[in-house]
C-alpha beads as a LAMMPS data file, in Angstrom:
LAMMPS data file: protein, C-alpha beads

317 atoms
316 bonds

1 atom types
1 bond types

-500.0 500.0 xlo xhi
-500.0 500.0 ylo yhi
-500.0 500.0 zlo zhi

Masses

1 110.0

Atoms # bond

1 1 1 -281.620 95.395 102.806
2 1 1 -278.307 97.339 101.823
3 1 1 -277.957 101.427 101.515
4 1 1 -278.613 103.150 99.146
5 1 1 -277.574 105.978 99.369
6 1 1 -274.081 106.348 97.980
7 1 1 -274.112 105.168 93.705
8 1 1 -271.418 104.105 91.748
9 1 1 -270.779 105.182 87.850
10 1 1 -268.376 103.087 86.348
11 1 1 -267.086 103.010 82.887
12 1 1 -263.628 103.107 80.675
13 1 1 -261.249 106.158 80.524
14 1 1 -262.510 108.348 78.631
15 1 1 -266.341 107.666 78.312
16 1 1 -267.336 110.606 80.371
17 1 1 -267.386 109.890 84.063
18 1 1 -266.084 112.930 85.587
19 1 1 -267.412 115.433 82.492
20 1 1 -271.185 113.779 84.286
21 1 1 -270.546 115.210 87.479
22 1 1 -269.702 117.861 86.330
23 1 1 -273.099 118.336 84.262
24 1 1 -274.894 117.552 87.209
25 1 1 -272.938 119.895 88.915
26 1 1 -273.902 122.831 87.441
27 1 1 -277.385 121.892 86.627
28 1 1 -278.288 120.931 90.229
29 1 1 -276.807 124.682 90.583
30 1 1 -278.829 126.664 87.437
31 1 1 -280.984 128.775 88.250
32 1 1 -284.541 127.981 88.527
33 1 1 -285.577 130.998 86.796
34 1 1 -283.448 129.961 83.922
35 1 1 -283.135 126.527 83.840
36 1 1 -280.426 124.556 81.528
37 1 1 -281.400 123.875 78.253
38 1 1 -279.072 121.503 77.730
39 1 1 -279.404 119.860 80.816
40 1 1 -281.604 119.317 83.048
41 1 1 -283.478 117.154 86.615
42 1 1 -286.615 115.041 85.508
43 1 1 -289.009 113.234 88.164
44 1 1 -289.841 109.751 86.712
45 1 1 -293.150 111.086 85.534
46 1 1 -291.619 113.957 83.473
47 1 1 -291.070 117.028 86.077
48 1 1 -288.524 118.473 86.700
49 1 1 -287.494 118.842 90.374
50 1 1 -284.811 121.134 93.150
51 1 1 -284.014 117.675 95.433
52 1 1 -280.868 119.095 96.313
53 1 1 -280.998 121.669 99.171
54 1 1 -276.712 121.278 98.898
55 1 1 -274.173 119.806 97.110
56 1 1 -270.898 119.515 97.922
57 1 1 -268.095 118.446 95.238
58 1 1 -264.947 115.944 96.051
59 1 1 -261.731 115.553 94.192
60 1 1 -258.149 115.386 94.723
61 1 1 -256.794 115.007 91.383
62 1 1 -254.175 117.500 90.532
63 1 1 -255.094 116.386 86.648
64 1 1 -258.520 117.355 87.131
65 1 1 -259.242 120.687 84.581
66 1 1 -262.479 120.906 86.210
67 1 1 -262.374 124.349 88.598
68 1 1 -264.844 124.764 91.688
69 1 1 -267.834 126.123 91.431
70 1 1 -269.408 128.774 93.292
71 1 1 -272.791 128.535 95.265
72 1 1 -276.088 130.230 94.500
73 1 1 -278.938 131.654 96.489
74 1 1 -280.522 128.330 95.552
75 1 1 -278.000 125.725 96.415
76 1 1 -274.876 126.066 98.974
77 1 1 -272.030 124.754 97.095
78 1 1 -269.232 123.569 99.006
79 1 1 -265.987 121.926 97.181
80 1 1 -263.363 120.063 98.840
81 1 1 -259.878 119.102 97.525
82 1 1 -256.497 120.669 95.927
83 1 1 -257.623 122.950 93.186
84 1 1 -258.214 126.964 94.163
85 1 1 -261.191 129.160 93.213
86 1 1 -260.099 131.096 89.846
87 1 1 -256.513 130.304 90.340
88 1 1 -253.643 127.568 88.770
89 1 1 -252.016 126.948 91.649
90 1 1 -252.957 123.404 94.074
91 1 1 -253.076 124.114 98.157
92 1 1 -250.092 123.526 99.992
93 1 1 -250.278 121.370 103.047
94 1 1 -250.082 123.749 105.492
95 1 1 -253.218 125.411 103.687
96 1 1 -254.868 121.658 103.817
97 1 1 -254.443 121.435 107.076
98 1 1 -256.149 125.164 108.495
99 1 1 -258.945 123.803 106.305
100 1 1 -259.182 120.723 108.216
101 1 1 -258.236 122.571 111.453
102 1 1 -261.326 124.925 110.848
103 1 1 -264.081 122.103 109.878
104 1 1 -263.152 120.227 112.955
105 1 1 -263.430 122.885 115.131
106 1 1 -266.597 123.881 113.412
107 1 1 -268.437 120.214 113.988
108 1 1 -267.671 120.807 117.681
109 1 1 -269.494 123.763 117.905
110 1 1 -272.403 124.535 115.428
111 1 1 -274.923 122.071 117.467
112 1 1 -275.522 119.151 119.725
113 1 1 -275.965 117.300 115.642
114 1 1 -272.822 118.243 113.982
115 1 1 -271.080 117.197 117.366
116 1 1 -272.991 113.918 117.245
117 1 1 -272.016 112.632 113.893
118 1 1 -268.676 114.422 114.177
119 1 1 -268.226 112.131 117.513
120 1 1 -269.680 109.177 115.347
121 1 1 -267.266 109.591 111.413
122 1 1 -264.514 109.335 114.238
123 1 1 -265.424 106.544 116.403
124 1 1 -266.003 104.578 113.772
125 1 1 -262.487 105.609 111.763
126 1 1 -260.712 103.855 115.022
127 1 1 -263.101 101.119 114.553
128 1 1 -261.935 100.224 111.266
129 1 1 -258.469 101.970 110.856
130 1 1 -255.589 100.941 113.066
131 1 1 -253.821 104.858 112.191
132 1 1 -256.944 106.614 113.123
133 1 1 -256.940 104.448 116.286
134 1 1 -253.041 105.301 117.276
135 1 1 -253.473 108.942 116.625
136 1 1 -256.835 108.435 118.307
137 1 1 -258.516 110.790 116.009
138 1 1 -261.930 110.339 118.355
139 1 1 -260.746 113.209 120.474
140 1 1 -260.748 116.025 117.641
141 1 1 -264.634 115.293 118.574
142 1 1 -264.072 116.762 122.442
143 1 1 -266.429 119.317 122.867
144 1 1 -264.616 121.456 125.719
145 1 1 -261.849 121.649 123.352
146 1 1 -259.444 119.295 125.250
147 1 1 -258.273 117.304 122.452
148 1 1 -255.245 117.211 120.291
149 1 1 -254.552 120.115 118.003
150 1 1 -256.469 119.359 114.697
151 1 1 -253.375 120.608 113.061
152 1 1 -250.913 118.930 114.657
153 1 1 -252.857 115.532 114.811
154 1 1 -253.178 115.841 111.037
155 1 1 -250.041 116.281 109.588
156 1 1 -247.835 113.064 109.583
157 1 1 -250.710 111.299 108.138
158 1 1 -250.441 109.798 105.226
159 1 1 -252.244 111.457 101.625
160 1 1 -254.704 108.467 102.081
161 1 1 -255.922 109.156 105.401
162 1 1 -255.701 113.389 104.866
163 1 1 -258.345 113.268 102.719
164 1 1 -261.152 110.440 104.239
165 1 1 -260.262 112.800 107.577
166 1 1 -260.795 116.031 105.494
167 1 1 -263.600 114.928 103.466
168 1 1 -265.415 113.699 106.363
169 1 1 -265.466 116.881 108.439
170 1 1 -265.399 118.027 105.719
171 1 1 -269.057 116.749 105.136
172 1 1 -270.013 116.989 108.727
173 1 1 -269.578 120.506 109.163
174 1 1 -271.352 121.283 105.962
175 1 1 -274.040 118.300 105.105
176 1 1 -277.646 119.194 105.809
177 1 1 -281.182 117.506 104.134
178 1 1 -280.819 117.082 101.204
179 1 1 -277.508 117.255 99.827
180 1 1 -275.872 115.675 96.764
181 1 1 -271.987 114.852 97.457
182 1 1 -269.936 114.117 94.030
183 1 1 -266.513 112.063 94.799
184 1 1 -264.667 111.321 91.523
185 1 1 -262.384 108.455 91.656
186 1 1 -261.021 108.036 95.716
187 1 1 -259.291 105.170 94.302
188 1 1 -256.974 106.958 93.533
189 1 1 -255.660 108.465 96.172
190 1 1 -257.286 105.631 99.011
191 1 1 -255.980 101.231 99.540
192 1 1 -258.609 99.768 99.571
193 1 1 -259.394 98.835 103.209
194 1 1 -259.361 102.631 103.967
195 1 1 -261.855 103.267 100.247
196 1 1 -263.887 100.696 101.505
197 1 1 -263.983 102.071 105.014
198 1 1 -264.683 105.397 103.899
199 1 1 -267.490 104.385 101.078
200 1 1 -268.889 102.735 104.508
201 1 1 -268.675 106.235 107.051
202 1 1 -270.254 108.128 104.309
203 1 1 -273.018 106.399 103.374
204 1 1 -273.682 106.080 107.578
205 1 1 -273.007 109.729 107.702
206 1 1 -275.848 110.995 104.566
207 1 1 -278.107 108.260 106.069
208 1 1 -278.367 110.196 108.951
209 1 1 -279.324 114.000 106.845
210 1 1 -281.297 112.168 103.872
211 1 1 -278.260 112.631 101.718
212 1 1 -276.976 110.788 98.248
213 1 1 -273.830 110.179 97.063
214 1 1 -272.904 109.642 93.355
215 1 1 -268.884 107.869 93.676
216 1 1 -267.258 107.864 89.902
217 1 1 -264.822 104.660 90.217
218 1 1 -262.990 102.315 88.351
219 1 1 -262.858 100.358 92.271
220 1 1 -264.311 97.137 92.655
221 1 1 -263.382 98.085 96.315
222 1 1 -266.607 100.643 95.863
223 1 1 -268.307 98.103 94.083
224 1 1 -269.036 95.263 96.446
225 1 1 -269.633 98.168 99.198
226 1 1 -272.554 98.842 96.864
227 1 1 -276.103 97.373 96.085
228 1 1 -275.886 96.471 91.956
229 1 1 -279.557 98.895 91.808
230 1 1 -277.145 101.867 92.979
231 1 1 -274.400 100.676 89.810
232 1 1 -274.595 102.916 86.761
233 1 1 -272.215 101.593 84.320
234 1 1 -271.832 104.040 81.216
235 1 1 -271.428 102.998 77.681
236 1 1 -270.658 105.506 74.870
237 1 1 -270.705 104.165 71.337
238 1 1 -269.729 107.504 69.094
239 1 1 -272.067 110.059 70.091
240 1 1 -274.466 107.871 71.774
241 1 1 -274.107 106.971 75.291
242 1 1 -275.309 104.235 77.219
243 1 1 -276.137 103.450 81.564
244 1 1 -277.589 100.359 83.008
245 1 1 -276.870 98.087 85.759
246 1 1 -274.538 95.141 86.060
247 1 1 -275.832 91.821 85.086
248 1 1 -274.044 90.732 88.384
249 1 1 -275.605 91.619 92.400
250 1 1 -272.466 93.873 93.671
251 1 1 -272.647 94.402 96.696
252 1 1 -270.491 92.107 99.148
253 1 1 -269.452 90.209 95.803
254 1 1 -265.693 88.921 96.011
255 1 1 -263.811 91.354 94.118
256 1 1 -261.677 88.921 91.870
257 1 1 -265.781 88.172 90.622
258 1 1 -266.175 91.981 90.011
259 1 1 -263.296 92.783 88.438
260 1 1 -264.125 89.483 85.509
261 1 1 -268.101 90.330 85.607
262 1 1 -267.382 93.944 85.517
263 1 1 -264.040 95.249 84.130
264 1 1 -263.183 92.088 82.117
265 1 1 -263.407 94.577 78.685
266 1 1 -260.642 96.861 80.467
267 1 1 -258.408 94.348 81.868
268 1 1 -258.496 91.490 78.769
269 1 1 -256.798 94.491 76.366
270 1 1 -254.390 95.436 79.127
271 1 1 -251.658 94.422 81.152
272 1 1 -250.842 90.500 81.068
273 1 1 -253.237 89.680 79.135
274 1 1 -252.619 91.688 76.200
275 1 1 -248.926 90.062 76.641
276 1 1 -250.330 86.800 76.642
277 1 1 -252.568 87.360 73.821
278 1 1 -249.883 88.323 72.156
279 1 1 -248.080 85.816 71.671
280 1 1 -250.228 83.677 70.942
281 1 1 -251.239 85.173 68.020
282 1 1 -247.333 84.906 67.228
283 1 1 -247.580 81.254 67.255
284 1 1 -246.301 80.194 70.174
285 1 1 -247.417 77.255 71.662
286 1 1 -248.449 76.652 75.558
287 1 1 -245.605 75.187 77.090
288 1 1 -243.228 78.336 75.125
289 1 1 -245.533 81.283 76.401
290 1 1 -244.559 79.800 80.036
291 1 1 -240.921 79.812 78.762
292 1 1 -241.196 83.324 77.687
293 1 1 -242.302 84.571 81.419
294 1 1 -240.009 82.140 82.846
295 1 1 -241.881 79.923 84.554
296 1 1 -243.222 83.116 86.695
297 1 1 -246.741 82.948 85.810
298 1 1 -249.993 82.623 88.024
299 1 1 -252.829 79.963 87.618
300 1 1 -254.521 82.834 85.990
301 1 1 -252.929 83.855 83.429
302 1 1 -252.077 79.858 82.938
303 1 1 -255.740 79.565 82.377
304 1 1 -255.382 81.929 79.710
305 1 1 -252.276 81.008 78.148
306 1 1 -254.547 77.836 77.443
307 1 1 -257.443 79.738 75.856
308 1 1 -255.575 82.054 74.009
309 1 1 -253.680 78.998 72.686
310 1 1 -256.722 77.374 72.189
311 1 1 -258.207 80.834 70.259
312 1 1 -255.289 80.270 67.745
313 1 1 -255.266 77.614 66.807
314 1 1 -258.966 77.345 65.637
315 1 1 -258.318 80.414 64.092
316 1 1 -261.166 82.273 66.697
317 1 1 -260.067 85.700 68.025

Bonds

1 1 1 2
2 1 2 3
3 1 3 4
4 1 4 5
5 1 5 6
6 1 6 7
7 1 7 8
8 1 8 9
9 1 9 10
10 1 10 11
11 1 11 12
12 1 12 13
13 1 13 14
14 1 14 15
15 1 15 16
16 1 16 17
17 1 17 18
18 1 18 19
19 1 19 20
20 1 20 21
21 1 21 22
22 1 22 23
23 1 23 24
24 1 24 25
25 1 25 26
26 1 26 27
27 1 27 28
28 1 28 29
29 1 29 30
30 1 30 31
31 1 31 32
32 1 32 33
33 1 33 34
34 1 34 35
35 1 35 36
36 1 36 37
37 1 37 38
38 1 38 39
39 1 39 40
40 1 40 41
41 1 41 42
42 1 42 43
43 1 43 44
44 1 44 45
45 1 45 46
46 1 46 47
47 1 47 48
48 1 48 49
49 1 49 50
50 1 50 51
51 1 51 52
52 1 52 53
53 1 53 54
54 1 54 55
55 1 55 56
56 1 56 57
57 1 57 58
58 1 58 59
59 1 59 60
60 1 60 61
61 1 61 62
62 1 62 63
63 1 63 64
64 1 64 65
65 1 65 66
66 1 66 67
67 1 67 68
68 1 68 69
69 1 69 70
70 1 70 71
71 1 71 72
72 1 72 73
73 1 73 74
74 1 74 75
75 1 75 76
76 1 76 77
77 1 77 78
78 1 78 79
79 1 79 80
80 1 80 81
81 1 81 82
82 1 82 83
83 1 83 84
84 1 84 85
85 1 85 86
86 1 86 87
87 1 87 88
88 1 88 89
89 1 89 90
90 1 90 91
91 1 91 92
92 1 92 93
93 1 93 94
94 1 94 95
95 1 95 96
96 1 96 97
97 1 97 98
98 1 98 99
99 1 99 100
100 1 100 101
101 1 101 102
102 1 102 103
103 1 103 104
104 1 104 105
105 1 105 106
106 1 106 107
107 1 107 108
108 1 108 109
109 1 109 110
110 1 110 111
111 1 111 112
112 1 112 113
113 1 113 114
114 1 114 115
115 1 115 116
116 1 116 117
117 1 117 118
118 1 118 119
119 1 119 120
120 1 120 121
121 1 121 122
122 1 122 123
123 1 123 124
124 1 124 125
125 1 125 126
126 1 126 127
127 1 127 128
128 1 128 129
129 1 129 130
130 1 130 131
131 1 131 132
132 1 132 133
133 1 133 134
134 1 134 135
135 1 135 136
136 1 136 137
137 1 137 138
138 1 138 139
139 1 139 140
140 1 140 141
141 1 141 142
142 1 142 143
143 1 143 144
144 1 144 145
145 1 145 146
146 1 146 147
147 1 147 148
148 1 148 149
149 1 149 150
150 1 150 151
151 1 151 152
152 1 152 153
153 1 153 154
154 1 154 155
155 1 155 156
156 1 156 157
157 1 157 158
158 1 158 159
159 1 159 160
160 1 160 161
161 1 161 162
162 1 162 163
163 1 163 164
164 1 164 165
165 1 165 166
166 1 166 167
167 1 167 168
168 1 168 169
169 1 169 170
170 1 170 171
171 1 171 172
172 1 172 173
173 1 173 174
174 1 174 175
175 1 175 176
176 1 176 177
177 1 177 178
178 1 178 179
179 1 179 180
180 1 180 181
181 1 181 182
182 1 182 183
183 1 183 184
184 1 184 185
185 1 185 186
186 1 186 187
187 1 187 188
188 1 188 189
189 1 189 190
190 1 190 191
191 1 191 192
192 1 192 193
193 1 193 194
194 1 194 195
195 1 195 196
196 1 196 197
197 1 197 198
198 1 198 199
199 1 199 200
200 1 200 201
201 1 201 202
202 1 202 203
203 1 203 204
204 1 204 205
205 1 205 206
206 1 206 207
207 1 207 208
208 1 208 209
209 1 209 210
210 1 210 211
211 1 211 212
212 1 212 213
213 1 213 214
214 1 214 215
215 1 215 216
216 1 216 217
217 1 217 218
218 1 218 219
219 1 219 220
220 1 220 221
221 1 221 222
222 1 222 223
223 1 223 224
224 1 224 225
225 1 225 226
226 1 226 227
227 1 227 228
228 1 228 229
229 1 229 230
230 1 230 231
231 1 231 232
232 1 232 233
233 1 233 234
234 1 234 235
235 1 235 236
236 1 236 237
237 1 237 238
238 1 238 239
239 1 239 240
240 1 240 241
241 1 241 242
242 1 242 243
243 1 243 244
244 1 244 245
245 1 245 246
246 1 246 247
247 1 247 248
248 1 248 249
249 1 249 250
250 1 250 251
251 1 251 252
252 1 252 253
253 1 253 254
254 1 254 255
255 1 255 256
256 1 256 257
257 1 257 258
258 1 258 259
259 1 259 260
260 1 260 261
261 1 261 262
262 1 262 263
263 1 263 264
264 1 264 265
265 1 265 266
266 1 266 267
267 1 267 268
268 1 268 269
269 1 269 270
270 1 270 271
271 1 271 272
272 1 272 273
273 1 273 274
274 1 274 275
275 1 275 276
276 1 276 277
277 1 277 278
278 1 278 279
279 1 279 280
280 1 280 281
281 1 281 282
282 1 282 283
283 1 283 284
284 1 284 285
285 1 285 286
286 1 286 287
287 1 287 288
288 1 288 289
289 1 289 290
290 1 290 291
291 1 291 292
292 1 292 293
293 1 293 294
294 1 294 295
295 1 295 296
296 1 296 297
297 1 297 298
298 1 298 299
299 1 299 300
300 1 300 301
301 1 301 302
302 1 302 303
303 1 303 304
304 1 304 305
305 1 305 306
306 1 306 307
307 1 307 308
308 1 308 309
309 1 309 310
310 1 310 311
311 1 311 312
312 1 312 313
313 1 313 314
314 1 314 315
315 1 315 316
316 1 316 317
């Protein structure tokens, strides 16, 4: 059975995915003596449990207006990202390198369980990514301290590889029983194979510690790694918000099918879809549309052109 400890939250830009993650984080961290009246966690019986002992928030967007929160006496909190708590400045490469070196050291010095998890994470990264293999990141798990200098190994990596390595190091360091991990749009910094690796390693790590992750995403790659029952589609009409599962099974599905069936409304309003539709509604026929693109139009674009011309001729849109 596909793992369901990583959940995906999807929806158009502006629908409120990031806001929902922030609200969820604040609700989890709320004082249990004075629960928020605006939002609360309830189970299917209407009870208000406190299921999470630890919260990790991951976000590397420099444009994100949300600020890192603070831990409480009830729930531990860790932030992984560029922001500095209480400051407008962002962390620089040297600070992120120091942060990674500290976490890598903690992973090998805080007991056999964390050391084993760290070793397994690094081995999986080497097994699935050539860059990590070339840099021999598994040597970072050497308990005797004979491995490479963590900051020096970290420095030449690409931004995407740095994000994956830093995030997983912090998660190994801080993940405890009943940890909730919130990740905001990781695809903005990770190419598809690296994103897939990150999701899979994250799932395995949380499976070993009884944790769960919620990822806000636009990426079909994330959905390929996530079963339908763990994908939540957020839709908004004015002040009304609806959330449900996709109509198709997403785990292991073709990325093109996921894009067409789940993200089709967003896709057909943008890019080459919109260009073809505009030409058809200006009265261009199929051959004229091809001429506008100087015949440099792929199979899907040609099929869309035929459909758009037919719709225009029939008077439907």
